[in-house]
Structures are given as C-alpha cells and as structure tokens.
N, C-alpha and C positions, 0 to 999 in steps of 0.2 A: 565525380562519377555524374554521368548524364545518362538518364534514362529516355529512351525512345518509345515511340507508340507501341511497338511489338511487345517490349517487355512490360508496359503498363496494362495490356490485353492479356499477357499472360499471368500477371499478379490478379487481376480481375477475374479471371477465369478460375484462378486457384482458390480465390476468396468468395467465390460464387456471387460475384457482383456483376450487374448488367450496366454498362458504361455507355453512354453516347460519345460519339467522337469528339465533340467539343468538351465533355468531361474528361475524357482519355488525355486529350491534350493538355487541359488544365492540370490535371493530376501530375502529368509527366514534369512540367515546370516545376510545380510545387515539391515534389518528391526529390526531383534533381537538386532544387535549392537546399532542402534538408540534407541530402548526401553531400552537398559542397560543404556545408557548415560542419558536419561531422568529421569530414577530411580535415577541415581546417583546425578543429579542436584536438585531432589525433597528431596533427603536425607539431602543437605546442610542447616545448620541452618541459617536463614535469619531473624530471629526476632529481632535482634537489629540493622538491616541495613534499612536506609531510602531509599524510592524509588527515582530514579533519573529520569529526563526527559531526560537528555544526559549522556553518560559515562564521558565525561570530562567537569570539571567546568569552562565554557566559559562564558564570558559576551557578549552579543550582542552588536555589533558596530553600533551605531545609528548615523544617519546623523542629522544634525540641520534641523528643520522643517521650511524651508525657501522657498520662491518662487524662482524658478529659470528660469523661462520662463515668457514672459508677456502674458496676456489674449489675446488670438486671436480670441475669439468667434465671434465677430462682423464681422471680415474679413472672417472667414470661412462660416458663415452664409449668407454672402453676395453673395456668389457663388454657394449656395446650390439651388437645384431646387425648392424646396418647404418649406418655414418657417412660424411658425405662434406662436406668443407670446414667441419667443426665442427657440423653438423647432423645430426639423426637422421633416417634414411630409415624410411618406412613403406610397406607395400604399398597400392597405389591400390585404393580401395574404391567410388568413385563414378565412373561413366562419363562 
C-alpha cells in the first residue's frame, strides 16, 4: 500500500500536525515502506506455527520457597505510633 501526499496531509490534519511539503513527502515514503512491510508480514503463512510467549524457549529459574528472614512483626509494631490487633493505624486522610 502506498500513501500519497493527500493522505499524508489528511493524517497530519487529524493528528493536528503542521508539516512542510518536504516533510510530507518524506513521511509518505517512510509510512509507505512501513505499510509494505506489514503487508509482507501478513502474507506469510503462519497456520502451522504455534504462538509463543517468548521467542526463546527458556525455563524460568525458580528459587526455593523458603523463609530467608525471621519474622520481625512484633519488633516493628513495638516502635509504631499506633497499632491495634496486629494492624498499623494511620490518620484518616480522605473523607
């Protein structure tokens, strides 16, 4: 698909862009090239291909699910300004 100058002017007007004639011609060539690439990609037969979540077949390295730090909740709540039933109390900021 090839874009001409009138289509570029229309797109620029819709996007509220002010383009010089040289810029419009340059954008017409660049956008036409992009649309040609998209057409070539759409023409590729992908019926036999499975979708991939990632282009490389990698396995996620998982760390063991083990406790690495001691529970310091009681120590932290002992120095908190206000605590009730194990929860931190904060001032109301929204009515």
